[in-house]
C-alpha positions in Angstrom: -78.7 -3.4 -14.7 -81.6 -2.8 -16.9 -79.3 -1.9 -19.8 -77.2 -5.1 -19.3 -80.4 -7.2 -19.5 -81.6 -5.3 -22.6 -78.2 -5.8 -24.4 -78.1 -9.5 -23.4 -81.7 -10.0 -24.7 -80.9 -8.3 -28.0 -77.8 -10.4 -28.5 -79.7 -13.6 -27.8 -82.5 -12.6 -30.1 -80.1 -11.7 -32.9 -78.3 -15.0 -32.5 -81.6 -16.9 -32.6 -82.8 -15.0 -35.7 -79.4 -15.6 -37.4 -79.5 -19.3 -36.6 -83.1 -19.5 -38.0 -82.1 -17.6 -41.2 -79.0 -19.5 -42.1 -79.7 -22.8 -40.3 -77.6 -24.9 -38.0 -74.4 -26.1 -39.7 -74.7 -29.8 -40.7 -72.4 -32.5 -39.5 -69.2 -32.8 -41.6 -70.3 -36.4 -42.2 -73.9 -35.7 -43.1 -75.0 -38.1 -45.9 -71.7 -40.1 -45.7 -72.1 -43.7 -44.6 -69.0 -44.6 -42.7 -68.0 -48.0 -41.3 -67.6 -48.9 -37.7 -63.9 -49.7 -37.0 -63.0 -51.6 -33.8 -59.5 -51.7 -32.3 -58.1 -53.3 -29.2 -55.1 -51.8 -27.4 -53.4 -53.9 -24.7 -51.6 -51.8 -22.2 -49.0 -53.6 -20.1 -45.4 -53.5 -19.0 -44.5 -53.7 -22.7 -46.4 -50.5 -23.7 -49.4 -50.4 -26.0 -49.5 -53.7 -28.1 -45.8 -54.4 -27.4 -44.8 -50.8 -28.4 -41.6 -51.1 -26.4 -40.4 -53.6 -29.1 -41.0 -50.8 -31.7 -39.4 -48.0 -29.7 -36.0 -48.1 -31.6 -37.8 -47.9 -34.9 -39.5 -44.8 -33.7 -36.2 -43.3 -32.6 -34.4 -44.2 -35.9 -37.0 -43.3 -38.5 -40.2 -42.1 -36.7 -42.2 -45.3 -37.3 -45.3 -45.1 -35.1 -46.8 -48.0 -33.1 -49.5 -49.0 -32.8 -51.1 -47.7 -36.0 -54.8 -47.5 -36.6 -56.1 -46.7 -40.1 -59.7 -45.5 -40.7 -61.6 -43.5 -43.3 -63.1 -40.1 -42.7 -66.6 -40.5 -41.3 -65.9 -43.9 -39.8 -67.2 -44.6 -36.3 -64.0 -45.5 -34.3 -64.3 -47.7 -31.2 -61.0 -48.4 -29.3 -61.1 -50.8 -26.4 -58.2 -50.4 -24.1 -57.4 -53.3 -21.8 -54.9 -52.7 -19.0 -53.2 -56.0 -18.2 -50.7 -54.3 -15.9 -50.9 -53.7 -12.2 -50.2 -49.9 -12.6 -52.5 -47.4 -14.2 -52.1 -46.4 -17.8 -53.7 -43.6 -19.8 -55.0 -43.3 -23.3 -55.6 -40.2 -25.5 -55.9 -39.3 -29.2 -55.1 -35.9 -30.6 -58.2 -34.0 -31.8 -60.6 -36.8 -30.9 -60.0 -37.8 -27.3 -57.7 -35.1 -26.0 -58.8 -35.3 -22.5 -58.0 -38.9 -22.4 -58.9 -41.6 -19.9 -57.1 -43.4 -17.2 -57.4 -47.2 -17.0 -56.6 -48.6 -13.6 -54.5 -51.8 -13.5 -56.6 -54.9 -14.4 -59.5 -52.9 -15.9 -60.6 -51.8 -19.3 -62.2 -48.8 -21.0 -63.6 -47.8 -24.4 -63.1 -44.6 -26.4 -65.6 -43.9 -29.2 -65.7 -41.1 -31.7 -66.6 -40.2 -35.3 -63.5 -39.6 -37.4 -64.6 -36.3 -39.0 -61.2 -34.8 -39.8 -58.6 -36.3 -42.1 -55.0 -36.4 -41.0 -52.5 -38.1 -38.8 -53.3 -38.0 -35.0 -51.0 -39.0 -32.2 -52.1 -41.8 -29.8 -50.5 -41.5 -26.4 -50.5 -42.2 -22.7 -51.6 -39.4 -20.3 -50.6 -41.2 -17.1 -46.9 -41.3 -16.0 -45.9 -44.9 -15.5 -42.7 -47.1 -15.7 -43.1 -47.6 -19.5 -44.6 -44.2 -20.3 -41.9 -43.3 -22.9 -43.0 -46.4 -25.0 -46.6 -45.2 -25.1 -46.2 -41.8 -26.7 -46.0 -42.7 -30.4 -49.1 -44.4 -31.5 -50.9 -43.1 -34.6 -54.5 -42.8 -35.9 -54.5 -42.2 -39.7 -57.8 -40.8 -41.0 -57.9 -40.8 -44.8 
């Protein structure tokens, strides 16, 4: 037991010394002044922002809906309003992977700093009657 305590203490001390020597890594957006980007997603019997009307476009040519465009280091605020009676979910790859469930008639907000450039899927995490129409949203971070 004493040996385990000694090894754990040595590892912790080495980690502390290393952190002190090389420093804590800075944020990928340190020194970059991003903009706050606000979006509203309406979830209802027609999907996200009428995504059911865009479903055939996704099937035919992969066109995503809804699409949100931001720049790297922007603060992203997405307000999700559930105008339906059933629950809907909301998640964003890389940024809000755990997602959130919004009960019918309620709303929620997801906030994050867009630190990584790329294309990230926006999708529902709660199975509902229009679930298939809510799987193909897109967040573009340039």
